[in-house]
C-alpha positions as CSV (number, residue, x, y, z in Angstrom):
1,M,10.5,17.1,-5.1
2,P,9.6,14.6,-2.8
3,G,9.1,16.2,1.0
4,G,9.1,19.8,-0.3
5,D,5.7,21.8,-1.2
6,P,2.6,19.6,-2.4
7,D,3.5,18.2,-6.1
8,P,1.9,20.6,-8.7
9,D,0.6,17.6,-10.5
10,C,-1.8,16.4,-7.4
11,N,-5.2,16.4,-8.4
12,P,-7.6,15.6,-5.6
13,D,-10.6,15.8,-7.4
14,Y,-9.1,13.0,-9.8
15,E,-12.4,10.7,-10.1
16,E,-11.1,8.4,-13.2
17,A,-13.1,4.6,-12.4
18,Q,-9.9,3.1,-14.0
19,L,-6.3,3.1,-13.7
20,K,-3.4,1.0,-14.8
21,A,-1.8,-2.1,-13.1
22,V,0.3,-4.5,-13.7
23,R,-1.0,-8.2,-13.7
24,F,-0.8,-11.8,-14.1
25,D,-2.9,-14.7,-14.1
26,H,-0.3,-17.8,-14.1
27,F,2.9,-18.6,-13.2
28,G,6.0,-18.0,-15.6
29,G,8.4,-15.9,-16.2
30,P,8.2,-11.9,-17.0
31,E,5.9,-12.8,-20.5
32,V,3.2,-13.4,-17.8
33,L,3.1,-9.8,-16.4
34,E,0.6,-7.9,-18.5
35,I,-0.3,-3.9,-18.0
36,R,-4.2,-3.8,-17.3
37,E,-7.0,-1.2,-16.6
38,V,-8.6,-1.5,-13.1
39,E,-10.9,-0.2,-11.2
40,R,-9.0,2.5,-9.1
41,P,-9.4,1.7,-5.6
42,K,-11.2,3.5,-2.4
43,P,-9.8,3.9,0.6
44,A,-11.3,2.6,3.1
45,S,-11.3,3.2,7.3
46,G,-7.6,4.0,8.1
47,E,-6.2,4.0,4.8
48,V,-4.8,6.5,2.3
49,L,-5.1,6.9,-1.6
50,V,-1.4,7.2,-3.1
51,G,-0.7,8.3,-6.5
52,V,2.4,5.7,-7.0
53,R,5.3,7.4,-8.6
54,A,7.8,5.4,-7.9
55,T,7.6,1.7,-6.8
56,A,10.8,-0.9,-7.0
57,I,11.0,-4.4,-7.9
58,N,12.5,-6.7,-5.7
59,P,13.8,-10.5,-6.4
60,G,10.8,-11.8,-4.2
61,E,8.6,-11.0,-6.1
62,I,10.2,-13.2,-9.2
63,S,9.8,-16.1,-7.0
64,I,6.1,-15.5,-6.1
65,R,5.5,-15.3,-9.4
66,E,6.8,-18.3,-10.8
67,G,5.1,-19.8,-8.0
68,L,8.2,-20.9,-5.7
69,L,6.7,-19.1,-2.5
70,E,3.5,-21.1,-2.9
71,G,3.0,-22.5,0.5
72,I,4.6,-19.0,2.0
73,W,2.9,-16.8,0.0
74,P,-0.3,-18.8,-1.7
75,T,-1.8,-16.9,-5.0
76,T,-5.1,-16.2,-6.2
77,F,-5.3,-14.8,-9.9
78,P,-5.3,-12.7,-11.7
79,C,-2.4,-11.2,-9.1
80,G,-0.8,-7.7,-9.4
81,E,2.5,-7.5,-7.7
82,G,4.8,-5.0,-5.8
83,S,5.7,-3.8,-1.9
84,D,7.7,-0.6,-2.1
85,L,5.8,3.0,-2.7
86,A,6.5,6.7,-2.8
87,G,3.8,9.2,-4.3
88,V,1.9,11.8,-3.0
89,V,-1.7,11.2,-1.3
90,Q,-4.7,11.7,-3.5
91,E,-7.1,10.7,-0.9
92,L,-7.9,9.7,2.8
93,G,-9.9,7.2,4.2
94,S,-11.8,8.0,7.5
95,D,-10.5,7.9,10.6
96,V,-7.7,8.7,9.2
97,S,-5.4,11.8,10.4
98,G,-1.3,13.1,10.0
99,F,-1.8,13.2,6.3
100,A,-3.1,15.8,3.9
101,V,-4.6,15.7,0.0
102,G,-0.6,16.5,-1.7
103,D,1.6,14.9,0.9
104,A,4.6,13.7,-0.5
105,V,4.4,9.9,1.7
106,C,6.5,6.6,1.1
107,G,6.5,2.9,2.4
108,W,4.4,-0.2,1.7
109,S,1.5,-2.5,0.9
110,D,1.6,-6.2,1.9
111,R,-1.3,-6.8,-0.8
112,R,0.5,-7.2,-4.2
113,N,-0.5,-3.6,-5.2
114,S,1.8,-1.2,-5.0
115,H,2.8,-1.8,-9.0
116,A,0.0,0.9,-10.4
117,E,-0.8,4.2,-11.1
118,F,-2.8,4.2,-8.0
119,V,-2.9,2.4,-4.7
120,S,-5.0,2.4,-1.0
121,V,-2.5,1.8,1.4
122,P,-3.4,1.4,5.6
123,A,-1.8,5.2,7.2
124,D,0.4,3.1,9.3
125,Q,2.4,2.2,6.1
126,L,2.9,4.9,5.4
127,T,5.1,8.7,6.7
128,A,6.2,11.2,4.7
129,T,9.3,11.1,2.4
130,P,12.3,13.7,3.6
131,D,13.5,16.9,1.9
132,G,15.4,16.1,-0.8
133,V,14.9,12.3,-1.6
134,S,14.1,11.6,-5.0
135,W,11.1,9.7,-5.7
136,E,13.0,6.6,-7.0
137,V,15.1,5.8,-3.6
138,A,11.8,6.9,-1.8
139,G,10.0,4.2,-3.8
140,S,13.0,2.0,-2.3
141,L,12.6,1.9,0.8
142,Y,11.0,-1.0,2.0
143,V,12.1,-4.4,1.1
144,A,15.8,-4.1,0.4
145,P,16.9,-1.7,3.3
146,L,14.5,-3.4,5.9
147,A,16.3,-7.3,4.7
148,A,19.5,-5.6,4.9
149,Y,18.8,-3.8,8.4
150,A,17.3,-7.4,9.7
151,S,20.5,-9.0,8.6
152,V,23.0,-6.7,10.2
153,K,20.8,-6.4,13.4
154,A,20.2,-10.7,13.0
155,V,24.2,-11.0,13.5
156,A,24.7,-8.9,15.8
157,L,27.9,-6.5,14.8
158,A,29.9,-4.9,17.6
159,P,33.2,-2.5,16.8
160,G,36.0,-4.8,15.7
161,D,34.0,-7.4,14.0
162,V,34.4,-8.9,10.6
163,V,31.9,-9.4,8.3
164,A,31.7,-10.7,4.9
165,V,28.5,-10.3,2.5
166,S,27.6,-11.8,-0.3
167,G,25.9,-10.2,-3.3
168,A,27.2,-6.7,-2.2
169,A,27.0,-4.3,-4.5
170,G,22.8,-6.0,-5.0
171,G,19.7,-4.5,-4.1
172,V,19.7,-5.7,-0.5
173,G,23.4,-5.8,-0.2
174,S,24.5,-2.4,-1.8
175,I,22.7,-1.3,1.8
176,A,23.7,-3.7,4.4
177,V,27.8,-2.5,3.8
178,Q,26.6,0.1,4.8
179,L,24.7,-0.3,7.9
180,A,27.2,-3.1,8.8
181,R,30.3,-0.4,9.0
182,Q,28.0,2.0,11.1
183,E,28.1,-0.5,13.3
184,G,31.6,-0.6,13.9
185,A,32.5,-3.3,11.6
186,R,35.3,-4.4,9.0
187,V,33.2,-5.7,6.1
188,I,34.7,-8.1,3.0
189,G,32.3,-7.3,0.2
190,L,31.7,-10.7,-2.4
191,A,31.5,-8.5,-5.8
192,S,32.4,-8.6,-9.3
193,E,35.3,-6.3,-9.9
194,R,33.4,-3.4,-12.3
195,N,31.6,-3.0,-8.5
196,H,34.7,-2.8,-6.4
197,A,35.3,0.8,-6.7
198,W,32.0,1.8,-5.3
199,L,32.8,-1.1,-2.2
200,R,36.0,0.8,-1.6
201,E,34.9,4.5,-1.5
202,H,32.1,3.3,1.1
203,G,34.9,1.6,3.4
204,I,34.5,-2.0,2.0
205,V,36.9,-4.2,1.3
206,P,35.7,-6.1,-2.1
207,V,36.4,-9.7,-3.0
208,T,35.7,-11.2,-6.0
209,Y,33.2,-13.8,-6.2
210,G,33.6,-17.7,-7.9
211,D,35.7,-20.1,-7.9
212,G,38.8,-19.8,-5.2
213,Q,36.8,-16.9,-3.4
214,A,36.3,-18.7,-0.3
215,E,40.4,-18.3,-0.2
216,R,40.1,-14.9,-1.1
217,I,38.0,-14.4,1.6
218,R,39.8,-15.6,4.3
219,A,43.0,-13.4,3.3
220,A,41.0,-10.4,3.5
221,A,40.0,-11.2,7.0
222,D,43.5,-12.1,7.8
223,G,42.6,-14.6,10.3
224,Q,39.7,-12.9,11.9
225,L,35.8,-13.6,10.3
226,D,33.3,-13.0,12.8
227,A,30.2,-12.9,10.8
228,F,28.4,-13.8,7.3
229,I,25.4,-12.2,5.3
230,D,24.3,-14.3,2.6
231,V,21.9,-11.8,0.3
232,F,22.5,-14.2,-2.8
233,G,22.0,-17.5,-1.8
234,G,23.5,-20.2,-4.0
235,G,25.8,-22.0,-0.9
236,Y,27.1,-19.1,1.0
237,V,25.5,-20.0,4.0
238,D,27.7,-23.8,3.3
239,L,30.7,-21.5,2.4
240,A,30.2,-19.6,5.4
241,I,30.4,-22.6,8.0
242,E,33.4,-23.6,6.0
243,L,35.1,-20.4,7.1
244,G,34.3,-21.1,10.4
245,V,31.9,-18.6,11.4
246,P,29.7,-20.0,13.8
247,A,25.9,-20.6,12.8
248,A,24.7,-18.1,15.4
249,R,26.6,-15.2,13.4
250,I,24.9,-16.0,9.8
251,N,21.9,-14.9,8.5
252,T,20.6,-15.1,4.6
253,I,17.6,-13.8,3.2
254,A,18.4,-16.4,0.1
255,D,18.5,-19.9,1.5
256,R,15.8,-20.5,3.8
257,E,16.7,-24.9,3.2
258,A,20.8,-24.0,3.9
259,A,19.3,-21.7,7.3
260,A,17.6,-25.0,8.6
261,R,19.5,-27.7,7.6
262,L,22.4,-25.7,9.3
263,G,20.6,-24.1,12.3
264,T,21.4,-19.9,10.4
265,H,19.4,-16.9,11.0
266,S,17.0,-16.0,8.2
267,E,15.5,-12.8,9.4
268,G,14.1,-10.4,6.3
269,T,12.3,-7.7,5.6
270,G,9.2,-9.1,8.0
271,S,11.1,-9.3,10.9
272,V,11.5,-5.9,10.9
273,A,8.4,-4.3,9.1
274,R,7.4,-1.4,11.1
275,I,7.3,2.1,9.7
276,E,9.8,3.1,13.0
277,V,12.6,0.9,11.5
278,L,11.4,2.5,7.4
279,R,11.3,6.2,9.2
280,E,14.9,5.2,10.4
281,I,16.3,4.5,7.1
282,A,14.8,7.3,5.9
283,G,16.3,9.9,7.9
284,L,19.7,8.1,7.0
285,V,18.8,8.9,3.7
286,A,18.1,12.0,3.9
287,D,20.9,13.3,6.0
288,G,23.8,11.5,3.8
289,T,24.5,8.6,5.8
290,L,23.4,6.1,3.9
291,E,23.1,5.6,0.0
292,I,20.5,3.3,-1.6
293,P,21.7,3.2,-4.8
294,I,19.5,2.9,-8.1
295,A,20.6,1.1,-10.8
296,R,17.9,2.0,-13.5
297,T,14.3,3.5,-13.9
298,Y,11.7,1.9,-16.2
299,P,7.8,2.8,-17.1
300,L,5.3,0.9,-16.0
301,A,4.9,-0.5,-19.3
302,A,8.0,-1.9,-19.2
303,V,7.7,-4.2,-16.3
304,R,8.9,-7.2,-17.9
305,D,11.9,-5.5,-19.0
306,A,12.4,-4.5,-15.8
307,Y,11.9,-8.1,-14.3
308,T,14.2,-9.1,-16.7
309,E,16.8,-7.5,-16.2
310,L,16.6,-8.2,-12.2
311,G,16.8,-11.5,-13.2
312,E,20.3,-11.4,-14.2
313,R,21.2,-10.7,-10.9
314,Q,23.6,-8.4,-12.1
315,T,22.7,-4.5,-11.4
316,H,24.1,-2.6,-9.2
317,G,21.2,-1.1,-6.4
318,K,17.8,-1.2,-6.9
319,I,15.5,-1.1,-10.1
320,V,12.6,1.0,-10.3
321,L,9.3,1.5,-11.7
322,L,8.0,5.2,-12.5
323,P,4.1,4.5,-13.3
């Protein structure tokens, strides 16, 4: 188990020159993704080589693969993908302290390369995985939880506030609603009816999205709607303005155009990308305060299937690859 004794399968003497990793050579759908043999990385000074056990997939990676974010994050081909990761320390570069071969760790890479069997990561982007946290959860603690964390902080919730969250049962939304509750807010969660029971179990007021949702939100808010967190896109920022929420109390991670046009916040993972925040999230998970729902796991070889499911935007929680 992560966070416990050193993994019995860890082999610090592993010297295979090749490893499997996800790569793509041009923009497109899931069909462009391939599993290739690539050179095993060597950790540079300040880096740690991790044998990856779990690595979450995220909607932003779809946009990168489709060429929609070239103006922000340009792509060089062949391109890898993936940020979140959890695994076992295999090798230490020079000038690294605080880690040992065999340690269970989690964290992130900024190099689009965590969807692989091994990855070399700066040591300051890793932390020890707490006892009792599963591989799939540990491998999901960066992109979605930090986006949720940033969203909640951006709208400055206070006890007694009422906040609505779009996509409330998805990878980011399911975490944002819980963090908002921890701030003392009353939370309205927009989700399909099949996810309403989970929302109620976590103290969230569920509202079905779709036609008529504005009136349903008004009814659920009972005359008070102080903030809005949009993690889905597709018009929710405009809806929040229509519902009377001040622009300063709206955050979107999914509609940059609307944020620029209407002057709302667009704080996301990058706004809070610090190891201290990831440790805080990991601690909340470890003590049972925060749940990271896992929708499904796939082997690395089934990466196309994993992204096909993610692209349908119907999952409750995270989809995770297990290399």
